[in-house]
N, C-alpha and C positions, 0 to 999 in steps of 0.2 A: 220458105226458100226464096220466094220472090222478094220478100222484104229484105232478106240478107243481101241478095244481089243488088237491089236498089240502093241499100246503104253503102255497099262497097263502091258502086259507081259514083254516088254523090261525094263520098270521101275523096276519091281520086280526082274528081272535077274540082273540088274545093282546094285540094293541095296543088294541083297544076295551075290554078289561078294565081297562086302566090309565087310561082317560079319567075325568075328573072330571065328575059330573053337572052339567049346565047350562053347562059350559065346552066350547066347540068347539075342538079342537086347531087350531093355526095351521099350515096347510100352504101358505099363499100365498107365503111367502118361503122358498125352499129353503135359502138360505145364512144365514138369520137376519139380525137387525138389524146385528150386528157382523161378518158374514161368516164366523163360525166354525161355523155350524150350530146355534148356541144362539139360541132366540127366547124371547119372553115373551108369555104369553097371560093376560090379566086378572090380572097379578101373580104368575102361577105359572110357575116355570122349566120349560122344555121343552128336549129335545134332538132335533135332526133325525137320523134314521137312514136312511142310503142304502139304498134298496130293491134296487137292482141289477136285472139283466134277468130273473132267475128270479122276482122278485116284481112284475114289470110295470114296473120302473123308478120313478123319482121318489123322493121322500123322505117317510117317515112321521114323525110326531111323537108322543111320549108324554110324560106328565107325571111327572117324577122325584119331586117333592116329595109327590105324592098317592099314589103306588103303592108307594113304598119301604116295607118291604124286599122287596115281592113282584114287582118288575119283573125282567125280564131286562135286563142292562146292555150297551150297546155299549161298545167300548173307550174311547171319548171320555168316558164317564161318570166315569172316574177323575180327570179334571182339572176337574170341576165343583166349585167351592168350596162350593156350597150343598147338595151331595149328602151323604148319610150316609157315602159313601166318603171324604170329606174328614176324617172322624174316624178317627184311626189310633193311638189310645192306649187301652189297657184297664188299669184300675187294680184292685189286689187288696187284700184285707185283710191284716192282720199274720199272718205265717206261713201264708198261704193261697194255694192255686192255684185256688180256686173262682171261676168267672165269675158275677158277679151279674146280676140282671135288668136293671140299668141299662145294660149293654153288649150285651144280647142282640140288639136290633134292628140295631145297628151291625154286629155280627159276622154276622148273617144277610145283610145287604146285601153285605158283603165276600165271604161264601161264594157267594152267587148271582152276584156279579160274576165271581169266579174260575171258576164253572161255565160262565158265558156266554162266557168268554174263556180257553180252555184253554192258550193259548200264554203267558199272563202268569205271571211268576214273583214269588213273595212270600217275603220273609225275615221270620220272627218272631223278635224279640229280647226275651228275658226279662231282667228286672232286679229287684233287691231294694234295700232300704235298707241302711245301713251296719252295722246290728246283726247279731250272729251271726258264726259263724266263716266264713272264706273258703269252705271246702268245703261247708258247709251252704247258704250263699247261692248258690253256683254250681249246686248241685242244685235248689234251690227256683226259681231263675230259669229253668232249663230246664223244670221241671215247669209253670211258668206259660205258657211258650211252647208246650209240648206240649198244654196244656189248650185254648188258643186254636186250635191246629191241628186238634184233634179236633172242636171246635165248627164250624169252617169246613168240614170234610169232611162233617159231617152235612147241610150245605146245598149240597153239590155240588162243593166244591173237590177237585181231584185231588191225591193224595199227592205226586206228582212235581212239582207246582207250588209246594209250600210247604216251605221249609226252616226248621229250628229252631236257635237259638243261645241259650245261657245266658251272661250276662255278670256275674252276681252283682251286687256292689255297685260294680263298676269304672267304670261310666258313669252317674253320677247326673244326673238331670234338674234337680234342685234342690239347691243347696248349703245345708248347715246341719245341726245335730243337734237337730231339734225335730219335733213331730208333723206340721207342715205339710210340711216337706221330706221326711220319711220316707214320708208317704202319697203324695207325687208320685213318689217313686223306686220304689215297689212297683208295677211296671207291666210290660206287654208292649207292644212297638211293632210295628206292621205297616209294613214297609218294602218298597215295590214296586221291582222292578228298573227302573233308569232307562232301559233299552233298550225298555221297553214303550210 
């Protein structure tokens, strides 16, 4: 009984930490406006989270756009197009596998999502532009995917949840032999298992 009470208190504290000052989460409509569990409160996207019997039942709501990347994510957060989880490309500099600050918050959100949903599987696909030898590009593309994997694991992703593949220059995102195409092709893609 004490464990159950402690779990309830911790859940309430975690959810209230994600609230936006001055905005009261909408808990009136359990299924949301469109019946999907997603509602809107004062222009801020929210997701309903089923509480279940151990949390006293009902649905709690937290604000994704205000607490990302610090929220814990329900499984349904992956399908929210306004979430940071919708961003699934990380771009790299020439001959580099260094993750820049531009992509940190996105990767933190994905790491926390994977930590909150241990059954979810993610495939990291590394890519390069067309310049360089095939062998060099394959190695560089795998290093890029590994760099993203290490970053995700710093934020709670489990090693068994994340697989790494290097495709080199074989699957370009943009066609062409110019700076614009090359910069779009130097990337890692986060591909979630469709069974999730």
